[in-house]
C-alpha positions in Angstrom: 24.2 -40.9 46.0 20.6 -39.8 46.0 17.5 -42.0 45.8 19.4 -45.3 45.7 16.2 -47.4 46.5 14.1 -45.6 43.8 16.8 -45.8 41.1 17.5 -49.5 41.9 13.7 -50.2 41.7 13.4 -48.6 38.3 16.5 -50.4 36.9 15.4 -53.8 38.1 11.7 -53.6 37.4 11.2 -51.7 34.1 12.2 -54.5 31.8 11.2 -53.0 28.4 9.6 -50.1 26.6 10.4 -46.8 24.9 11.0 -43.3 26.4 10.4 -40.0 24.8 9.9 -36.2 25.5 12.2 -36.1 28.5 12.4 -32.8 30.3 14.3 -31.8 33.4 14.7 -28.5 35.3 17.1 -28.2 38.3 17.7 -25.3 40.6 21.0 -25.1 42.5 22.3 -22.9 45.4 25.8 -22.5 46.6 28.1 -20.1 48.5 30.1 -17.5 46.5 33.0 -19.9 46.2 30.6 -22.6 45.0 31.0 -24.6 48.2 27.9 -26.2 49.9 26.2 -26.9 46.6 22.6 -28.0 47.2 19.6 -28.8 45.0 16.7 -26.4 45.7 14.4 -27.4 42.9 14.0 -30.4 40.6 11.0 -30.9 38.2 10.7 -32.9 35.0 8.8 -35.5 33.1 9.3 -38.5 30.8 6.8 -40.3 28.5 6.9 -44.1 28.5 5.2 -46.4 26.0 4.9 -50.2 25.5 6.3 -50.7 28.9 6.9 -54.0 30.8 6.9 -53.3 34.5 7.1 -55.7 37.4 5.4 -53.7 40.2 5.6 -56.3 42.9 7.8 -59.3 42.1 7.1 -62.2 41.6 3.6 -61.0 40.6 3.7 -61.2 36.8 4.4 -57.8 35.1 2.2 -55.2 33.5 2.8 -55.3 29.8 1.9 -52.9 26.9 1.9 -50.1 29.5 1.7 -46.4 28.8 2.8 -44.1 31.6 4.2 -40.7 32.4 7.1 -40.3 34.9 7.1 -37.0 36.7 9.6 -35.4 39.1 7.4 -33.5 41.5 10.2 -32.0 43.6 13.6 -33.1 44.8 12.0 -35.5 47.2 9.1 -36.9 45.2 8.8 -39.0 42.0 5.4 -40.1 40.5 4.7 -42.5 37.7 1.1 -42.2 36.3 0.0 -45.3 34.5 -2.4 -44.6 31.7 -3.1 -48.1 30.4 -1.7 -51.6 30.1 -2.4 -55.3 30.8 -1.7 -57.1 34.1 -0.5 -60.5 33.0 -1.4 -63.6 35.0 -1.0 -67.3 34.7 -3.5 -68.3 32.0 -4.9 -64.8 31.4 -4.7 -61.1 32.0 -6.6 -58.1 33.4 -6.9 -54.7 31.7 -5.1 -51.9 33.6 -7.4 -48.8 33.5 -5.1 -46.5 35.3 -2.9 -46.1 38.3 0.1 -44.4 39.9 3.2 -45.1 41.8 4.4 -42.3 44.1 7.9 -42.6 45.6 8.7 -40.2 48.5 11.9 -39.6 50.4 14.3 -39.3 47.4 16.6 -37.2 49.5 16.5 -39.6 52.4 18.3 -42.8 52.9 15.2 -45.0 52.4 12.3 -44.6 50.0 8.7 -45.9 50.1 6.4 -46.3 47.1 2.6 -45.9 47.3 1.1 -47.9 44.4 -2.5 -47.7 43.1 -3.7 -49.8 40.2 -7.2 -50.0 38.6 -8.0 -53.2 36.8 -11.0 -54.8 35.0 -11.6 -58.3 33.6 -13.2 -61.6 34.4 -13.7 -63.1 37.8 -11.4 -66.1 37.1 -8.5 -63.7 36.4 -9.3 -61.5 39.4 -9.2 -64.7 41.6 -5.8 -65.6 40.0 -4.5 -62.1 41.0 -5.7 -62.5 44.6 -4.0 -65.9 44.7 -0.6 -64.6 43.7 1.7 -65.8 46.5 3.3 -62.4 46.8 -0.1 -60.8 47.5 -1.1 -63.6 49.9 -4.8 -62.5 49.9 -6.7 -65.7 48.9 -5.3 -69.0 50.2 -8.4 -71.1 49.8 -7.8 -74.4 47.9 -8.9 -74.1 44.2 -11.7 -76.6 44.7 -13.7 -74.2 47.0 -14.3 -71.7 44.1 -15.6 -73.9 41.2 -16.3 -72.6 37.7 -16.1 -68.8 38.6 -17.6 -66.4 36.2 -18.5 -62.7 36.2 -17.1 -59.2 35.4 -14.8 -57.4 37.9 -13.7 -53.9 38.4 -11.1 -53.5 41.2 -8.6 -51.1 42.7 -5.3 -52.4 44.2 -3.3 -50.3 46.7 0.0 -51.2 48.2 2.6 -49.4 50.3 6.0 -50.9 49.5 9.4 -50.0 51.1 11.9 -49.9 48.3 14.4 -52.2 50.0 15.8 -55.3 48.4 15.4 -57.1 51.8 11.7 -56.2 52.2 9.5 -58.9 53.5 5.7 -59.5 52.8 4.9 -58.4 56.4 6.4 -55.0 55.6 4.0 -54.4 52.7 0.5 -53.1 53.3 -2.0 -54.2 50.6 -5.7 -53.4 50.1 -8.0 -54.5 47.2 -11.5 -53.2 46.7 -13.6 -54.7 43.9 -17.1 -54.8 42.4 -18.4 -58.0 40.7 -21.4 -58.2 38.3 -23.0 -61.4 37.0 -21.0 -63.4 39.5 -21.4 -67.2 39.3 -19.8 -70.1 41.3 -20.7 -73.8 41.1 -21.6 -75.8 44.2 -20.8 -73.0 46.6 -23.1 -74.1 49.5 -24.4 -77.7 49.9 -23.9 -78.3 46.2 -26.0 -75.3 45.3 -24.8 -72.9 42.6 -24.5 -69.1 43.0 -25.7 -67.1 40.0 -26.6 -63.6 39.1 -24.4 -62.1 41.8 -23.8 -58.4 42.4 -21.0 -58.4 45.0 -18.5 -56.1 46.6 -15.2 -57.5 47.7 -12.6 -56.1 50.1 -9.3 -57.8 50.9 -6.3 -56.7 53.1 -3.4 -58.5 54.7 -5.7 -59.4 57.6 -8.7 -60.8 55.7 -11.2 -60.9 52.9 -14.9 -60.0 52.9 -17.7 -60.3 50.2 -21.1 -58.7 50.5 -24.0 -58.3 48.1 -27.0 -60.1 46.5 -27.2 -63.2 44.3 -29.3 -66.3 43.6 -28.3 -69.4 45.6 -29.9 -72.5 44.2 -32.5 -70.4 42.5 -33.4 -68.5 45.7 -32.6 -64.8 46.0 -30.1 -64.3 48.9 -28.2 -61.5 50.7 -24.6 -62.5 51.2 -22.1 -61.4 53.9 -19.0 -63.6 54.0 
């Protein structure tokens, strides 16, 4: 009867992989007649390899993941992601690290704090931002023509582990850095090239700042 939300999340969203080196240590306390049995201490760890994990359905899953699951205490579970690939429609991003910390295991409801580092091309980063579940970039495809560049980004999400959770209940933040950014026909038919840009996106909006060449003219950008 403990950690229903966290256990259900693991069962539903870890679709494949191998587990090894599982360790668990539990401390118990009770009265002399063994009544009032309570858990006073719980620690442990489990190695995972070649994992397939859906971290925020229906966003496509992470595949080829390596991770370590750790029981911090009776109320806290943490999954440290070492590597993997974030699949997307038509491509993928490399997962450079991350974590998922689930708190409130002894409570009725649990919440997960998710952090994910990714690297890859600008087209694939745009595809991630356009995922309907993230709801961070709703511009029509024609407004971002022929994107190119290299992206490093960090994704953070706070997710209630409730089967009835709505998008408005999930707080999402993305911070990214883009090198060699390029877009065709961005302003008045002029191309953006040689961009070095910083991007920040939340549920409430998206901003891009940096320097680039616009139609061959050096420009400071703040959008």
